[in-house]
C-alpha positions in Angstrom: 42.1 -28.6 2.1 45.8 -28.9 0.8 46.8 -31.7 -1.7 49.0 -33.4 0.8 46.2 -33.6 3.5 43.7 -34.8 0.8 46.3 -37.5 -0.4 46.9 -38.7 3.2 43.2 -39.1 4.0 42.7 -41.0 0.7 45.5 -43.4 1.4 44.2 -44.1 4.8 40.6 -44.6 3.6 41.9 -47.0 0.7 43.4 -49.2 3.6 40.1 -48.9 5.6 41.4 -47.0 8.5 38.8 -46.0 10.9 37.6 -42.3 11.0 39.1 -41.9 14.3 42.6 -43.1 13.2 42.5 -41.0 10.2 41.8 -37.9 12.3 44.7 -38.8 14.6 47.2 -39.2 11.6 46.1 -35.9 9.9 46.2 -34.1 13.3 49.8 -35.4 14.0 51.1 -34.4 10.6 49.5 -31.0 11.0 51.1 -30.4 14.2 54.6 -31.1 12.7 53.8 -28.6 9.9 52.7 -25.9 12.3 55.8 -26.4 14.6 58.2 -25.5 11.6 55.7 -23.3 9.6 56.4 -25.2 6.6 55.0 -27.9 4.3 56.0 -31.4 5.8 57.1 -32.7 2.6 60.0 -30.2 2.6 61.4 -31.0 6.0 64.7 -32.9 6.5 65.5 -36.0 8.6 67.0 -33.9 11.2 64.0 -31.5 11.5 61.8 -34.6 12.0 64.2 -36.0 14.6 64.4 -32.7 16.6 60.5 -32.5 16.4 60.1 -36.0 18.0 62.7 -35.1 20.8 60.6 -31.8 21.3 57.5 -34.2 22.0 59.1 -36.1 24.5 61.5 -33.5 26.4 59.4 -30.3 26.2 55.9 -31.4 25.8 56.3 -34.4 28.0 54.0 -36.6 25.9 53.4 -40.0 27.3 55.0 -43.0 25.5 51.6 -43.9 24.2 50.9 -40.6 22.6 54.5 -40.3 21.2 54.2 -43.8 19.6 51.0 -42.7 17.9 52.6 -39.5 16.6 55.6 -41.5 15.3 53.1 -44.1 13.6 51.5 -41.2 11.9 54.7 -39.6 10.5 56.0 -42.9 9.4 52.9 -43.6 7.4 52.9 -40.2 6.0 56.5 -40.1 4.8 56.4 -43.8 3.5 53.2 -43.9 1.6 52.3 -40.1 0.9 55.6 -38.3 0.3 57.3 -41.6 -0.7 60.5 -40.8 1.4 60.6 -43.6 3.8 64.3 -42.9 4.2 63.4 -39.9 6.4 61.9 -42.0 9.0 63.7 -45.4 8.6 66.2 -44.7 11.3 63.6 -43.6 13.9 62.8 -46.3 16.3 60.1 -46.7 18.8 60.8 -46.2 22.5 60.7 -49.2 24.8 57.0 -49.6 25.8 55.9 -48.7 29.3 54.5 -51.8 31.1 51.7 -50.6 33.4 49.1 -53.0 34.9 45.6 -51.8 34.5 43.5 -50.5 37.4 40.9 -53.1 38.6 38.0 -52.6 40.8 36.9 -55.3 43.3 33.3 -56.8 42.8 32.1 -54.6 45.9 33.7 -51.5 44.3 31.9 -52.2 41.0 28.7 -52.4 42.9 29.3 -49.2 44.7 30.0 -47.5 41.5 26.9 -48.7 39.7 24.9 -47.5 42.6 26.2 -44.0 42.4 25.2 -43.6 38.8 22.4 -41.1 38.7 21.2 -41.6 35.1 19.4 -44.8 34.3 20.6 -44.7 30.9 24.3 -44.1 31.8 23.9 -47.0 34.2 22.7 -49.3 31.5 25.6 -48.3 29.1 28.3 -49.0 31.8 26.6 -52.1 33.0 26.5 -53.5 29.4 30.1 -52.4 28.9 31.1 -54.3 32.2 28.9 -57.3 31.6 30.1 -58.0 28.1 33.8 -56.7 28.2 33.0 -54.0 25.7 35.0 -50.9 24.8 33.0 -47.9 25.2 32.8 -47.1 21.6 31.4 -50.7 21.0 28.8 -50.4 23.8 27.7 -47.0 22.4 27.4 -48.3 18.9 25.2 -51.3 19.6 22.0 -51.4 17.9 18.9 -53.3 19.1 19.4 -56.0 16.6 22.8 -56.9 17.9 21.3 -58.4 21.0 20.6 -62.2 20.3 18.4 -63.5 23.1 18.0 -66.8 21.5 21.8 -67.7 21.5 22.4 -65.2 24.5 25.3 -63.4 22.6 25.9 -59.7 21.7 27.2 -59.0 18.3 29.9 -56.5 18.1 30.0 -55.0 14.7 33.2 -53.8 13.3 35.2 -53.3 16.6 38.7 -52.5 16.9 40.8 -53.1 13.6 37.4 -53.5 11.8 36.8 -57.0 13.4 33.4 -58.4 14.1 33.0 -60.8 17.2 30.5 -62.2 19.6 30.5 -61.9 23.3 28.3 -63.0 26.2 24.7 -61.6 26.8 24.1 -61.9 30.5 20.5 -63.1 31.5 20.5 -60.4 34.3 21.7 -57.7 31.8 19.0 -58.8 29.4 16.2 -58.4 31.8 17.6 -55.0 32.7 17.7 -53.9 29.1 14.2 -55.1 28.4 13.2 -52.8 31.3 15.3 -50.0 29.8 13.8 -50.6 26.3 10.2 -50.3 27.7 11.3 -46.9 29.4 13.4 -45.3 26.6 12.0 -47.0 23.6 15.0 -46.7 21.4 14.5 -47.2 17.7 17.9 -48.1 16.2 20.9 -47.5 18.5 20.4 -49.0 21.8 21.7 -46.0 23.6 20.7 -43.0 21.3 21.7 -39.4 22.2 19.5 -36.5 21.6 19.0 -37.7 18.3 17.8 -41.2 17.5 20.0 -41.7 14.7 23.3 -41.0 16.8 24.5 -42.7 20.0 25.4 -41.1 23.2 28.7 -39.3 23.0 31.7 -40.9 24.6 32.6 -37.7 26.5 29.2 -37.7 28.2 29.7 -41.3 29.6 33.2 -40.3 30.7 31.9 -37.4 32.8 29.2 -39.7 34.3 31.9 -42.1 35.3 33.9 -39.3 37.0 30.8 -38.0 38.9 29.9 -41.6 39.9 33.4 -42.2 41.3 33.3 -39.2 43.4 29.8 -39.9 44.7 31.0 -43.6 45.6 33.9 -42.4 47.3 36.4 -44.5 45.3 40.1 -43.9 45.6 41.0 -45.7 42.3 40.6 -44.0 38.8 37.4 -45.1 37.0 36.9 -44.7 33.3 34.8 -46.7 30.9 37.7 -48.8 30.0 38.4 -49.7 33.6 35.2 -51.7 33.4 36.6 -53.8 30.6 39.5 -54.5 32.7 37.2 -55.5 35.5 35.2 -57.9 33.2 38.5 -59.7 32.1 40.0 -60.0 35.6 36.8 -61.0 37.3 36.3 -63.7 34.8 39.8 -64.9 35.0 39.4 -65.1 38.8 36.2 -67.1 38.2 38.2 -69.6 36.3 37.5 -68.8 32.7 40.1 -70.0 30.4 42.5 -67.4 29.1 41.8 -68.3 25.4 38.1 -67.9 25.9 38.8 -64.6 27.4 40.8 -63.6 24.5 37.9 -64.4 22.0 35.5 -62.4 24.2 37.6 -59.3 24.3 38.6 -59.5 20.6 42.3 -59.6 21.4 44.5 -60.4 18.2 47.5 -61.7 20.4 47.1 -64.0 23.7 49.9 -61.9 25.2 47.6 -58.8 25.4 45.1 -61.0 27.3 47.7 -62.7 29.6 48.4 -59.2 31.2 45.2 -59.9 33.4 47.1 -62.8 35.0 49.2 -60.1 36.7 46.3 -58.4 38.4 44.2 -61.5 39.2 44.0 -61.8 43.0 43.0 -65.4 42.7 46.1 -66.3 40.8 48.4 -63.9 42.9 46.9 -64.4 46.3 46.4 -68.2 45.9 50.1 -68.8 45.3 51.9 -70.2 48.3 55.2 -68.3 49.2 58.3 -70.3 49.7 58.6 -69.0 53.1 55.3 -70.8 54.0 57.1 -74.0 53.0 59.8 -73.4 55.2 57.8 -72.3 58.2 54.2 -73.6 58.0 51.7 -71.5 59.9 51.2 -72.7 63.5 47.7 -74.2 63.9 45.2 -72.0 65.8 45.1 -72.4 69.5 48.7 -73.8 69.8 50.5 -70.4 69.4 53.3 -69.9 72.0 55.0 -66.7 72.7 58.6 -66.1 71.9 59.4 -66.1 75.6 57.6 -69.4 76.3 59.4 -70.9 73.3 63.0 -70.2 74.4 62.2 -70.6 78.3 63.2 -67.0 79.0 60.0 -66.3 80.9 60.9 -68.6 83.9 62.1 -67.0 87.0 64.5 -69.7 87.7 68.1 -69.9 86.4 68.6 -71.6 83.1 70.5 -75.0 82.5 73.7 -73.0 81.9 73.5 -71.4 85.3 73.0 -67.9 84.4 70.3 -66.0 86.2 68.0 -63.6 84.2 
C-alpha cells in the first residue's frame, strides 16, 4: 500500500466514513493515477480537469457516478495532498431530476408471488414493509425487531444514523414462520455463514429473476421497493414529515419527491378544463349532431338545406 493510499484511508476512517465510501473514494483516486500513469499528488489542475472531462465525454458516466468521482478527488486534494486550490474551481454539474420508478400494489403482489426463494421473499417483503434500504434489511439482527413496541431498529443506517421504523403485524407473523424454518442465530438473514448476512448481489439477481417471471415491464431493484413503500404510504394519507422519519431522510425535500409520483395526489387534482366544462351526467349525453341540430332532414332556420 502506498503512503498516499494509506493516508487517504486513515483520513476517511478518522471522519467515520463507511467502509463502502472509503472503497469508492480510494478507487476513484486510483483510477486517476492509472489514467496518467503517475502519482496523483504530482498532477496539475489542468490534468485533473481533463480527466473529469474524459469521464463525461469519453466514458459517458452518469452524473451521479461523475459527482461521486468529483467528491473523492476533492476530498483527496483538500485533506490528503493539502492542495485544495487544484480543485476549488471545479464545480458539480446541475443534478439530474429523475422520478423514481414505482410499482402499483397489484404489481408488488405479482412480484412477491414470483420470488422462488422463501428467504429472498422475506428479505424483500421486509424492505418493502418497513421502507428499508437493502443494506439495512440485510444487516438486521433478530434483536432489532421489537414486537412489544412494534418497531424495527435500524442500526447505523446511511450517514451512520440510527432510527426506528414500523414493524407490520403481518410481517411479524411471516418472520416468525421464517424463524422457525431457518433458525437464524444473529443476523436475521444470514448467508452461507451465520456470522455474515446474505450478499446484496444475490438479492439483486433474485429481483431480476422475479421481475421476468412476473412479466413486469418496469425496472425492479431492491431500492424500488423502498420507493413503493414511500409512495404507497403517502397515497394512504401518511404525513410527509412522518414519512421523512421512517425513511431516515435528513432533508424534507428528499422525501417530497414522492409527491411527484403519487397517483392519489396527481390523479385527485381537478384539471382547470373540468371547471370550464363539467362532465355531462351519465344518461344525458347528446351527440354533436343532436346538439347543433344538424341531424334533422328539414332545412335550418336560416333556410339553408343540408
